[in-house]
C-alpha positions, 0 to 999 in steps of 0.5 A: 087572882083574887085581887084582879077580881076585887078590882072588878067589883061585880062580875059575871062568870062564863060558866060551863061547869067544867074544872076551870070555870067552877074554880073561877066561880068559887074564887069569885064568890069567895072574893066578892060575895055571892051578891056580886057574882052571877054564873052564865051558862050557854044553852044550845044543841052543842051542850049535852043535857047532862052538862047543863044539869051539872052546871045548875047543881054546881052553881047552887053548891057554890051559892052563885045565882045561875042564868041559862043563856040560850044561844043561836050559833046554829043560825050562823052558817059560819059555825055550821060549816065547821071550819077550824075556827068554829069556836070563834063563832060559838064564843062570839055568839055566847059573849054577844048574848051575855053582854046585855045581861051584864048591865041588867045585873049591874055587873062590870065585867065577864070573866072566863075559866081560861087557864095559862095552858090554854094560851098555848093551844089552838083556841080560836075562842080566845080571839072572840074573848079579846074582841069582847073585852073578856077577862081570864083571871086564872090565866092572868095569874099564871094558873095552869090546869094542874094548879086549878085541879090541885086547888079544887081538890084542896077545897073539896070541889067535885070537879077536881078530877072531872074529865074535860068536856068541851062542846059536842061540836068539837067531836065532829071532824072539821069541814063536816057540817054541824047538825043537832042530829049528829050531836045527839048521836055523839051524846048518845054514844058517849052515854053508852060508854059511861054506862059501861064504866068508862068515865073519860071518853070521846066519840069522834064523828066522821060522817057515818063512822064513829071513832071511839077514844078511851084511855089506853088501859081501857081499850081491852075492855071494849074488845071483850066479846060482850062489850064489843057486841053491845057497842056494835049493836047500839052504835049502829042503832044510833045511826053509825054504819062503822064503829072503830076504836082509836088505838092511840087512846083518848087525847084531848083535842085530837081533831086538831091533829089534822092541823098540826100534820098540815092536812088542813089549813087553819082558818084565819 
C-alpha cells in the first residue's frame, strides 16, 4: 500500500473521518510526508455535524492539511429521488468538486478509504470512483475492514473501534425523497440513542415511522419503562408518528435487504 502511494507522490484523500479513510490518511502522511497530502471532506446536509467536527480533529491529529468541500447533491433530482444507486450521484458530485482542487494543491491523484470488503457489497459509489479515476490503495492491497481495524489499534488511532457511520441519507428507505428536514430528524434521533449510552445505532426512516436498530444485547435497555417512555416522547417531538425497535438488531446496510429479497430492483 505504501508503495502505490509513493508512486503517486502527492495525493488528496477523500476523508470522512471513518475507520478506513483515517487509516489511509495516516499511511499517506507516513509514506509521503504531510506536505504531500491533503484531506478533503465533503460537507452537506447529508453529513452529521458531529462527523464533520470529528473529521477536523482527526486530520489535525494526523497532521494533514484539511479542506472542507461544500457539495450540492441536494440540487440533483436524481439524488433526491433516492434510487438504489443514490450513492453514485453523491460520490459523483463529491469527486467533481474535489477534482479542480487537486490541481490547485499540486496533487496527482485522489485516493479513498475503500477496503477489499467493499468490493463485494452494494456500492454504487465505486462506479463513480472508476469514472473519476479514483484510487483505493487499501482495497488494491487486499486489506479488509478487520485488517484496517487491527492496524489502527496497533498505531493507537482513535478510530480503531469506531462504529461505521455512513451518510444520513443511507437511513432513508429507497424511493422516499431525501430532504434536509428528514436527515435532521434522523441525526437528532441517533443523538438521543447515544445519550442513552448506545454507541452503535441507526434510526431508519420510513415516512413517519422510525425503525431503531441497536445491537441485540441492548434491545432490552430500550424496553425498560423509563427509556421506552423517553424514546416515545422525544421521537414524537422530533416528528415521528410511530417508533419501533427492529428485533433483528443493528446491521450495516439493512436498507439494502429489500434489494437482496427482490422487493425492489437495483437501479442501473
